C-alpha positions as a LaTeX table, in Angstrom:
\begin{tabular}{lrrr}
\hline
Residue & $x$ (\AA) & $y$ (\AA) & $z$ (\AA) \\
\hline
Met1 & $-44.92$ & $-7.48$ & $-83.80$ \\
Gly2 & $-45.14$ & $-11.04$ & $-85.07$ \\
Phe3 & $-44.57$ & $-14.46$ & $-83.45$ \\
Arg4 & $-43.44$ & $-17.16$ & $-85.58$ \\
Met5 & $-41.89$ & $-20.78$ & $-84.54$ \\
Arg6 & $-38.76$ & $-21.26$ & $-86.13$ \\
Lys7 & $-38.83$ & $-23.87$ & $-89.25$ \\
Ser8 & $-37.57$ & $-26.70$ & $-87.09$ \\
Ile9 & $-38.01$ & $-27.97$ & $-83.36$ \\
Gln10 & $-35.07$ & $-29.43$ & $-81.69$ \\
Leu11 & $-36.83$ & $-32.80$ & $-79.64$ \\
Met12 & $-33.57$ & $-34.03$ & $-78.61$ \\
Pro13 & $-30.04$ & $-33.68$ & $-79.51$ \\
Gly14 & $-29.69$ & $-34.47$ & $-83.00$ \\
Val15 & $-33.48$ & $-35.02$ & $-83.46$ \\
Arg16 & $-35.68$ & $-31.93$ & $-85.04$ \\
Leu17 & $-39.24$ & $-31.71$ & $-86.25$ \\
Asn18 & $-39.22$ & $-29.82$ & $-89.39$ \\
Met19 & $-42.15$ & $-27.52$ & $-90.84$ \\
Ser20 & $-43.54$ & $-26.41$ & $-94.10$ \\
Arg21 & $-46.58$ & $-25.40$ & $-95.81$ \\
Ser22 & $-47.20$ & $-28.85$ & $-96.96$ \\
Gly23 & $-47.03$ & $-30.14$ & $-93.28$ \\
Leu24 & $-44.27$ & $-31.69$ & $-90.86$ \\
Gly25 & $-41.41$ & $-34.11$ & $-90.87$ \\
Ile26 & $-38.72$ & $-35.29$ & $-88.67$ \\
Ser27 & $-35.07$ & $-35.97$ & $-88.83$ \\
Ala28 & $-32.17$ & $-37.19$ & $-87.03$ \\
Gly29 & $-28.44$ & $-37.32$ & $-87.11$ \\
Val30 & $-25.15$ & $-35.52$ & $-87.13$ \\
Lys31 & $-23.28$ & $-33.20$ & $-89.23$ \\
Gly32 & $-22.64$ & $-34.86$ & $-92.04$ \\
Phe33 & $-25.28$ & $-37.65$ & $-91.87$ \\
Arg34 & $-28.96$ & $-37.08$ & $-91.26$ \\
Val35 & $-31.90$ & $-39.15$ & $-92.13$ \\
Thr36 & $-35.24$ & $-37.40$ & $-92.77$ \\
Gln37 & $-38.86$ & $-38.33$ & $-93.11$ \\
Arg38 & $-40.53$ & $-35.22$ & $-95.00$ \\
Ala39 & $-44.03$ & $-34.03$ & $-94.64$ \\
Asp40 & $-45.08$ & $-36.22$ & $-97.49$ \\
Gly41 & $-43.87$ & $-39.50$ & $-96.21$ \\
Thr42 & $-40.46$ & $-39.76$ & $-98.30$ \\
Leu43 & $-37.88$ & $-41.29$ & $-96.10$ \\
Gln44 & $-34.27$ & $-40.10$ & $-97.26$ \\
Arg45 & $-30.79$ & $-40.30$ & $-96.14$ \\
Thr46 & $-28.45$ & $-37.37$ & $-96.67$ \\
Val47 & $-24.43$ & $-37.80$ & $-96.42$ \\
Ser48 & $-22.46$ & $-34.71$ & $-96.86$ \\
Ile49 & $-18.62$ & $-33.76$ & $-96.56$ \\
Pro50 & $-18.96$ & $-30.71$ & $-94.04$ \\
Gly51 & $-17.36$ & $-27.36$ & $-95.56$ \\
Thr52 & $-17.24$ & $-28.69$ & $-99.04$ \\
Gly53 & $-20.66$ & $-28.30$ & $-100.52$ \\
Leu54 & $-20.65$ & $-32.01$ & $-101.48$ \\
Ser55 & $-23.99$ & $-34.17$ & $-100.23$ \\
His56 & $-25.68$ & $-37.04$ & $-101.67$ \\
Val57 & $-29.33$ & $-37.88$ & $-101.33$ \\
Glu58 & $-30.53$ & $-41.49$ & $-101.14$ \\
Arg59 & $-34.35$ & $-42.55$ & $-100.86$ \\
Leu60 & $-34.64$ & $-45.41$ & $-98.02$ \\
Asp61 & $-38.54$ & $-46.12$ & $-99.09$ \\
Gly62 & $-37.84$ & $-47.73$ & $-102.64$ \\
Gly63 & $-38.43$ & $-44.44$ & $-104.41$ \\
Lys64 & $-36.01$ & $-43.10$ & $-106.93$ \\
Ser65 & $-33.12$ & $-41.31$ & $-105.09$ \\
Ala66 & $-32.19$ & $-37.83$ & $-105.46$ \\
Pro67 & $-29.09$ & $-36.83$ & $-107.52$ \\
Ser68 & $-25.99$ & $-36.12$ & $-105.56$ \\
Arg69 & $-25.30$ & $-32.20$ & $-105.47$ \\
Ser70 & $-22.08$ & $-30.31$ & $-105.65$ \\
Thr71 & $-20.83$ & $-26.76$ & $-105.30$ \\
Pro72 & $-17.29$ & $-25.75$ & $-106.10$ \\
Ser73 & $-15.04$ & $-25.72$ & $-103.23$ \\
Arg74 & $-13.05$ & $-22.99$ & $-102.07$ \\
Ser75 & $-10.25$ & $-25.26$ & $-101.22$ \\
Thr76 & $-7.28$ & $-25.21$ & $-103.97$ \\
Gly77 & $-5.78$ & $-28.63$ & $-103.05$ \\
Pro78 & $-6.74$ & $-31.76$ & $-105.30$ \\
Arg79 & $-9.95$ & $-33.56$ & $-104.14$ \\
Thr80 & $-9.51$ & $-37.49$ & $-104.46$ \\
Ala81 & $-11.89$ & $-40.29$ & $-104.40$ \\
Ser82 & $-10.09$ & $-41.12$ & $-101.08$ \\
Ser83 & $-11.89$ & $-38.38$ & $-99.10$ \\
Pro84 & $-15.36$ & $-39.84$ & $-98.91$ \\
Ala85 & $-17.82$ & $-38.38$ & $-96.12$ \\
Gln86 & $-17.44$ & $-39.90$ & $-92.48$ \\
Ala87 & $-20.82$ & $-41.03$ & $-91.81$ \\
Gln88 & $-21.52$ & $-41.54$ & $-88.27$ \\
Pro89 & $-24.45$ & $-43.10$ & $-86.60$ \\
Ala90 & $-27.30$ & $-40.98$ & $-85.54$ \\
Pro91 & $-27.35$ & $-40.48$ & $-81.73$ \\
Arg92 & $-30.15$ & $-42.63$ & $-80.00$ \\
Arg93 & $-32.96$ & $-40.60$ & $-79.08$ \\
Lys94 & $-34.21$ & $-40.45$ & $-75.56$ \\
Lys95 & $-37.60$ & $-42.10$ & $-75.40$ \\
Pro96 & $-39.96$ & $-43.41$ & $-72.80$ \\
Gly97 & $-38.89$ & $-46.42$ & $-70.86$ \\
Trp98 & $-40.60$ & $-49.72$ & $-70.67$ \\
Phe99 & $-42.71$ & $-48.74$ & $-67.50$ \\
Ala100 & $-43.57$ & $-45.34$ & $-68.47$ \\
Pro101 & $-47.23$ & $-44.30$ & $-68.69$ \\
Arg102 & $-49.22$ & $-45.03$ & $-71.69$ \\
Pro103 & $-50.25$ & $-41.28$ & $-72.24$ \\
Glu104 & $-46.35$ & $-40.37$ & $-72.03$ \\
Lys105 & $-45.71$ & $-42.89$ & $-74.89$ \\
Asp106 & $-48.76$ & $-41.91$ & $-76.69$ \\
Leu107 & $-47.60$ & $-38.38$ & $-76.40$ \\
Tyr108 & $-43.83$ & $-38.88$ & $-77.50$ \\
Ala109 & $-45.33$ & $-41.03$ & $-80.40$ \\
Ala110 & $-47.77$ & $-38.55$ & $-81.73$ \\
Met111 & $-44.67$ & $-35.95$ & $-81.61$ \\
Ala112 & $-42.20$ & $-38.03$ & $-83.30$ \\
Thr113 & $-44.71$ & $-38.69$ & $-86.04$ \\
Ser114 & $-45.78$ & $-35.29$ & $-86.37$ \\
Asp115 & $-49.34$ & $-36.06$ & $-85.66$ \\
Val116 & $-50.79$ & $-32.75$ & $-84.36$ \\
Ala117 & $-54.26$ & $-34.15$ & $-84.08$ \\
Arg118 & $-53.35$ & $-36.72$ & $-81.66$ \\
Ile119 & $-51.14$ & $-34.35$ & $-79.65$ \\
Glu120 & $-54.36$ & $-32.73$ & $-79.20$ \\
Gln121 & $-56.11$ & $-35.86$ & $-78.24$ \\
Val122 & $-53.69$ & $-36.27$ & $-75.47$ \\
Ala123 & $-54.23$ & $-32.67$ & $-74.26$ \\
Arg124 & $-57.88$ & $-33.10$ & $-74.01$ \\
Glu125 & $-58.07$ & $-36.70$ & $-72.69$ \\
Gln126 & $-55.15$ & $-36.62$ & $-70.01$ \\
Gln127 & $-54.90$ & $-33.96$ & $-67.72$ \\
Arg128 & $-51.36$ & $-34.86$ & $-66.62$ \\
Tyr129 & $-50.34$ & $-33.87$ & $-69.79$ \\
Ala130 & $-52.41$ & $-31.20$ & $-70.87$ \\
Val131 & $-49.91$ & $-28.48$ & $-70.28$ \\
Ala132 & $-47.10$ & $-30.17$ & $-72.62$ \\
Ala133 & $-49.40$ & $-31.30$ & $-75.03$ \\
Gly134 & $-51.46$ & $-28.12$ & $-75.31$ \\
Ser135 & $-48.78$ & $-25.96$ & $-75.57$ \\
Leu136 & $-46.92$ & $-28.08$ & $-78.50$ \\
Ala137 & $-50.11$ & $-28.30$ & $-80.46$ \\
Gly138 & $-51.06$ & $-24.73$ & $-80.01$ \\
Leu139 & $-48.10$ & $-23.39$ & $-81.56$ \\
Leu140 & $-47.97$ & $-25.66$ & $-84.11$ \\
Arg141 & $-51.55$ & $-24.72$ & $-84.84$ \\
Met142 & $-50.54$ & $-20.85$ & $-84.77$ \\
Gln143 & $-47.65$ & $-21.65$ & $-87.16$ \\
Ala144 & $-49.97$ & $-22.77$ & $-89.46$ \\
Glu145 & $-51.88$ & $-19.76$ & $-89.22$ \\
Gln146 & $-55.02$ & $-21.56$ & $-87.72$ \\
Val147 & $-55.87$ & $-18.64$ & $-85.28$ \\
Gln148 & $-58.90$ & $-20.19$ & $-83.55$ \\
Leu149 & $-57.79$ & $-23.79$ & $-82.99$ \\
Ala150 & $-54.31$ & $-22.07$ & $-81.64$ \\
Leu151 & $-56.06$ & $-19.62$ & $-79.45$ \\
Asp152 & $-58.30$ & $-22.01$ & $-78.13$ \\
Leu153 & $-55.08$ & $-24.58$ & $-77.09$ \\
Leu154 & $-53.19$ & $-21.78$ & $-75.84$ \\
Met155 & $-55.82$ & $-20.25$ & $-73.51$ \\
Ala156 & $-56.49$ & $-23.48$ & $-71.79$ \\
Val157 & $-53.00$ & $-23.62$ & $-71.02$ \\
Trp158 & $-52.75$ & $-20.15$ & $-69.59$ \\
Ser159 & $-55.85$ & $-20.76$ & $-67.52$ \\
Ser160 & $-54.04$ & $-23.39$ & $-65.94$ \\
Gly161 & $-51.58$ & $-21.09$ & $-64.44$ \\
Gln162 & $-49.03$ & $-23.85$ & $-64.87$ \\
Asp163 & $-45.84$ & $-23.07$ & $-66.71$ \\
Pro164 & $-44.74$ & $-25.33$ & $-69.72$ \\
Ala165 & $-41.11$ & $-24.70$ & $-68.74$ \\
Ser166 & $-41.25$ & $-26.76$ & $-65.54$ \\
Asp167 & $-43.58$ & $-29.50$ & $-67.18$ \\
Pro168 & $-41.79$ & $-32.97$ & $-66.74$ \\
Phe169 & $-42.50$ & $-34.14$ & $-70.06$ \\
Ile170 & $-41.31$ & $-30.86$ & $-71.83$ \\
Gln171 & $-38.02$ & $-30.90$ & $-69.68$ \\
Lys172 & $-37.39$ & $-34.83$ & $-70.31$ \\
Tyr173 & $-37.99$ & $-35.02$ & $-74.25$ \\
Val174 & $-38.47$ & $-31.46$ & $-75.85$ \\
Ser175 & $-36.15$ & $-28.38$ & $-76.34$ \\
Val176 & $-38.05$ & $-26.04$ & $-78.38$ \\
Ser177 & $-36.97$ & $-22.54$ & $-79.96$ \\
Phe178 & $-39.47$ & $-19.55$ & $-81.15$ \\
Asp179 & $-38.96$ & $-16.31$ & $-82.67$ \\
Leu180 & $-40.80$ & $-13.13$ & $-81.44$ \\
Ile181 & $-40.30$ & $-10.83$ & $-84.48$ \\
Leu182 & $-40.14$ & $-7.30$ & $-83.08$ \\
Ala183 & $-39.97$ & $-5.52$ & $-86.49$ \\
Pro184 & $-38.81$ & $-6.90$ & $-90.01$ \\
Gly185 & $-35.41$ & $-8.47$ & $-89.52$ \\
Val186 & $-35.24$ & $-8.01$ & $-85.70$ \\
Ser187 & $-36.47$ & $-10.94$ & $-83.45$ \\
Ala188 & $-35.92$ & $-12.28$ & $-80.03$ \\
Pro189 & $-35.51$ & $-16.13$ & $-79.45$ \\
Leu190 & $-37.59$ & $-17.67$ & $-76.70$ \\
Ser191 & $-38.02$ & $-20.98$ & $-75.14$ \\
Leu192 & $-41.24$ & $-22.64$ & $-74.50$ \\
Ser193 & $-42.28$ & $-21.25$ & $-70.98$ \\
Arg194 & $-45.63$ & $-19.25$ & $-69.78$ \\
Asn195 & $-44.20$ & $-16.04$ & $-71.17$ \\
Thr196 & $-43.89$ & $-17.53$ & $-74.35$ \\
Val197 & $-47.47$ & $-18.90$ & $-74.29$ \\
Gly198 & $-48.65$ & $-15.31$ & $-73.16$ \\
Leu199 & $-46.82$ & $-13.77$ & $-75.96$ \\
Ala200 & $-48.17$ & $-16.05$ & $-78.41$ \\
Leu201 & $-51.86$ & $-15.59$ & $-76.96$ \\
Ala202 & $-51.10$ & $-11.77$ & $-77.24$ \\
Glu203 & $-50.37$ & $-11.95$ & $-80.91$ \\
Leu204 & $-53.50$ & $-14.08$ & $-81.70$ \\
Leu205 & $-55.76$ & $-11.83$ & $-79.81$ \\
Gln206 & $-54.16$ & $-8.87$ & $-81.49$ \\
Val207 & $-54.89$ & $-10.65$ & $-84.89$ \\
Gln208 & $-58.50$ & $-10.71$ & $-83.85$ \\
Asn209 & $-58.42$ & $-6.90$ & $-82.92$ \\
Arg210 & $-58.88$ & $-8.12$ & $-79.28$ \\
Arg211 & $-56.18$ & $-5.55$ & $-78.00$ \\
Val212 & $-57.77$ & $-5.00$ & $-74.44$ \\
Glu213 & $-57.65$ & $-9.05$ & $-73.61$ \\
Ala214 & $-54.08$ & $-9.05$ & $-75.18$ \\
Val215 & $-52.89$ & $-6.38$ & $-72.92$ \\
Asp216 & $-54.35$ & $-7.94$ & $-69.56$ \\
Ile217 & $-52.34$ & $-11.02$ & $-70.63$ \\
Val218 & $-49.14$ & $-9.15$ & $-71.23$ \\
Glu219 & $-49.21$ & $-7.44$ & $-68.14$ \\
Gln220 & $-49.10$ & $-10.61$ & $-66.39$ \\
Leu221 & $-45.90$ & $-11.66$ & $-67.81$ \\
Glu222 & $-42.57$ & $-11.22$ & $-66.25$ \\
Pro223 & $-41.04$ & $-7.91$ & $-67.16$ \\
Thr224 & $-38.42$ & $-8.77$ & $-70.04$ \\
Ala225 & $-37.33$ & $-6.60$ & $-73.21$ \\
Ala226 & $-39.52$ & $-8.89$ & $-75.29$ \\
Ser227 & $-42.78$ & $-8.44$ & $-73.17$ \\
Ala228 & $-42.21$ & $-4.94$ & $-72.93$ \\
Ile229 & $-42.21$ & $-4.34$ & $-76.50$ \\
Ser230 & $-45.44$ & $-6.53$ & $-76.88$ \\
Leu231 & $-47.07$ & $-4.10$ & $-74.32$ \\
Ala232 & $-45.67$ & $-0.83$ & $-75.79$ \\
Glu233 & $-46.88$ & $-1.84$ & $-79.30$ \\
Leu234 & $-50.26$ & $-2.77$ & $-77.52$ \\
Tyr235 & $-50.50$ & 0.18 & $-75.82$ \\
Ala236 & $-49.52$ & 2.58 & $-79.04$ \\
Glu237 & $-52.38$ & 0.93 & $-80.93$ \\
Leu238 & $-54.83$ & 1.90 & $-78.42$ \\
Ala239 & $-53.26$ & 5.29 & $-78.21$ \\
Arg240 & $-52.30$ & 4.74 & $-74.62$ \\
Trp241 & $-49.50$ & 7.27 & $-74.93$ \\
Ala242 & $-48.98$ & 7.98 & $-71.20$ \\
Asp243 & $-48.49$ & 3.98 & $-70.60$ \\
Val244 & $-46.00$ & 3.64 & $-73.24$ \\
Val245 & $-44.00$ & 6.60 & $-71.57$ \\
Glu246 & $-44.13$ & 5.00 & $-68.04$ \\
Leu247 & $-43.30$ & 1.62 & $-69.53$ \\
Thr248 & $-39.96$ & 2.79 & $-71.06$ \\
Asp249 & $-39.01$ & 5.21 & $-68.14$ \\
Glu250 & $-35.11$ & 5.24 & $-67.81$ \\
Ile251 & $-34.53$ & 2.95 & $-70.99$ \\
Thr252 & $-31.46$ & 3.18 & $-72.70$ \\
Asn253 & $-29.91$ & 1.84 & $-76.04$ \\
Gln254 & $-28.11$ & $-1.49$ & $-75.08$ \\
Asp255 & $-29.09$ & $-3.71$ & $-77.69$ \\
Asp256 & $-31.79$ & $-3.93$ & $-80.72$ \\
Leu257 & $-34.61$ & $-4.61$ & $-78.37$ \\
Thr258 & $-33.92$ & $-1.86$ & $-75.92$ \\
Ala259 & $-33.38$ & 0.63 & $-79.07$ \\
Leu260 & $-36.66$ & $-0.23$ & $-80.32$ \\
Leu261 & $-38.37$ & 0.59 & $-77.18$ \\
Cys262 & $-36.80$ & 3.87 & $-77.22$ \\
Val263 & $-38.34$ & 4.23 & $-80.48$ \\
Phe264 & $-41.60$ & 3.66 & $-79.01$ \\
Arg265 & $-41.09$ & 6.06 & $-76.41$ \\
Gly266 & $-40.35$ & 8.89 & $-78.80$ \\
Val267 & $-43.46$ & 8.12 & $-80.59$ \\
Ala268 & $-45.35$ & 8.24 & $-77.46$ \\
Leu269 & $-43.82$ & 11.60 & $-76.51$ \\
Arg270 & $-44.44$ & 13.01 & $-79.80$ \\
Glu271 & $-47.77$ & 12.00 & $-79.62$ \\
Leu272 & $-48.43$ & 13.70 & $-76.47$ \\
Gly273 & $-46.87$ & 16.95 & $-77.74$ \\
Tyr274 & $-43.23$ & 16.52 & $-75.99$ \\
Tyr275 & $-41.25$ & 17.35 & $-78.80$ \\
Asp276 & $-37.99$ & 17.79 & $-77.26$ \\
Ala277 & $-38.15$ & 14.68 & $-75.08$ \\
Ala278 & $-39.27$ & 12.59 & $-78.07$ \\
Arg279 & $-36.11$ & 13.80 & $-80.06$ \\
Ala280 & $-34.21$ & 12.85 & $-77.19$ \\
Ala281 & $-35.62$ & 9.39 & $-77.26$ \\
Phe282 & $-35.01$ & 9.01 & $-81.00$ \\
Gln283 & $-31.50$ & 10.28 & $-80.68$ \\
Glu284 & $-30.76$ & 7.57 & $-78.14$ \\
Ala285 & $-32.08$ & 4.78 & $-80.25$ \\
Leu286 & $-29.68$ & 6.20 & $-82.86$ \\
Lys287 & $-27.04$ & 6.46 & $-80.94$ \\
Thr288 & $-25.09$ & 3.79 & $-82.03$ \\
Lys289 & $-24.75$ & 2.54 & $-85.75$ \\
Gln290 & $-24.42$ & $-1.11$ & $-84.30$ \\
Arg291 & $-28.27$ & $-1.61$ & $-84.30$ \\
Thr292 & $-29.97$ & $-3.42$ & $-87.12$ \\
Pro293 & $-30.70$ & $-0.85$ & $-90.00$ \\
Leu294 & $-34.29$ & $-1.39$ & $-89.85$ \\
Ile295 & $-34.55$ & $-0.18$ & $-86.34$ \\
Arg296 & $-32.48$ & 3.22 & $-87.44$ \\
His297 & $-34.78$ & 3.89 & $-90.28$ \\
Arg298 & $-37.61$ & 3.49 & $-88.08$ \\
Ala299 & $-36.15$ & 5.88 & $-85.69$ \\
Trp300 & $-35.36$ & 8.39 & $-88.40$ \\
Leu301 & $-38.69$ & 8.00 & $-89.97$ \\
Glu302 & $-40.57$ & 8.71 & $-86.78$ \\
Arg303 & $-38.11$ & 11.49 & $-85.86$ \\
Ala304 & $-38.66$ & 13.20 & $-89.16$ \\
Arg305 & $-42.64$ & 13.11 & $-88.09$ \\
Cys306 & $-41.70$ & 15.10 & $-85.18$ \\
Tyr307 & $-39.65$ & 17.44 & $-87.09$ \\
Glu308 & $-42.38$ & 18.22 & $-89.45$ \\
Arg309 & $-44.87$ & 18.50 & $-86.71$ \\
Glu310 & $-42.50$ & 21.21 & $-85.28$ \\
Gly311 & $-42.58$ & 22.98 & $-88.77$ \\
Lys312 & $-38.82$ & 21.97 & $-89.24$ \\
Arg313 & $-39.15$ & 20.78 & $-92.56$ \\
Ser314 & $-35.49$ & 20.85 & $-93.76$ \\
Leu315 & $-34.55$ & 18.32 & $-90.81$ \\
Ala316 & $-37.41$ & 16.17 & $-91.53$ \\
Arg317 & $-36.39$ & 16.05 & $-95.21$ \\
Lys318 & $-32.52$ & 15.26 & $-94.01$ \\
Asp319 & $-33.57$ & 12.19 & $-91.88$ \\
Leu320 & $-35.89$ & 10.79 & $-94.71$ \\
Glu321 & $-33.13$ & 11.24 & $-96.94$ \\
Arg322 & $-30.91$ & 9.18 & $-94.65$ \\
Ile323 & $-33.36$ & 6.21 & $-95.07$ \\
Leu324 & $-33.32$ & 6.79 & $-98.78$ \\
Ala325 & $-29.76$ & 6.35 & $-99.06$ \\
Glu326 & $-30.00$ & 3.11 & $-97.52$ \\
Asp327 & $-33.23$ & 1.62 & $-98.57$ \\
Ser328 & $-35.37$ & 3.35 & $-100.99$ \\
Thr329 & $-38.09$ & 0.62 & $-100.62$ \\
Tyr330 & $-38.47$ & 1.15 & $-96.74$ \\
Ala331 & $-42.10$ & 1.02 & $-95.84$ \\
Gly332 & $-43.71$ & 4.69 & $-95.21$ \\
Leu333 & $-40.69$ & 6.51 & $-96.71$ \\
Ala334 & $-42.42$ & 7.46 & $-100.01$ \\
Glu335 & $-45.43$ & 8.66 & $-98.29$ \\
Ala336 & $-43.51$ & 10.60 & $-95.85$ \\
Leu337 & $-41.48$ & 12.20 & $-98.64$ \\
Ala338 & $-44.85$ & 12.94 & $-100.48$ \\
Glu339 & $-46.05$ & 14.92 & $-97.37$ \\
Leu340 & $-43.10$ & 17.14 & $-97.43$ \\
Thr341 & $-43.56$ & 18.49 & $-101.16$ \\
Val342 & $-46.99$ & 19.60 & $-100.29$ \\
\hline
\end{tabular}
């Protein structure tokens, strides 16, 4: 499992906080018109004609403007100079009112200017805003792969027992979206909540090989497919196969997340020596081609290992060849094929 923030955070309609390895920026606007402050401080305006590939970028801070860009339009009709982009004013941001508390204004200003250190300062000094500021700063630090800083901030939020989703500041000003990476190419969208903080903490603890502590946190979360996958993976890493089986009892293949849980169940049953039941779980994961290929490939690989343990090498090879036909570079495939040739 991996836990990643999307490349941008929607602060409010039309306004997004953008993240890159060089830092944080902010942009505001609507479709066809957007003003962006980049991580390096550059202020620019982008005007485009939606659906045509035509756009123009202009520096607003006195620097040299970026050249206009264009890509061929799919339209076969003529294009004339009378079809400029209909620039619309960016929507006004909701911001703290005149009589809002000073800490609220400070946190809003820090968030709007991408000042993570200042957000952290609010978290330390203003108890009323500690959950909102600590959650935002912790997840931003996590995105920057600053593990210990992120862990300290999010642990403080978790220990408070409060849910960021019910925090007045978050509800008023912030709409944040995160991705829980369940497998390569498979993710689940999450909003900012106590469950999200718990899953993030589990990921950070897992990075530090503190899996028992991670399990303790995830076991306290609301039962969702995302938390079940996190827990199943942690149980598997600790070889707690019976717990994986109990966790996935009566699971059926309804979507990518539940299909992946079926794979975890099959692995656990195989490791416990229940090969028939394991193959049934893998079959459930494979019962529809609508699931992402990466989940099907994992199910085939794990079922091949089950067949190999049963001495059914031809069936094992058949599953591996199914993966080979679709993705010859799939992780673990080359090793599994090599083992069958020994």
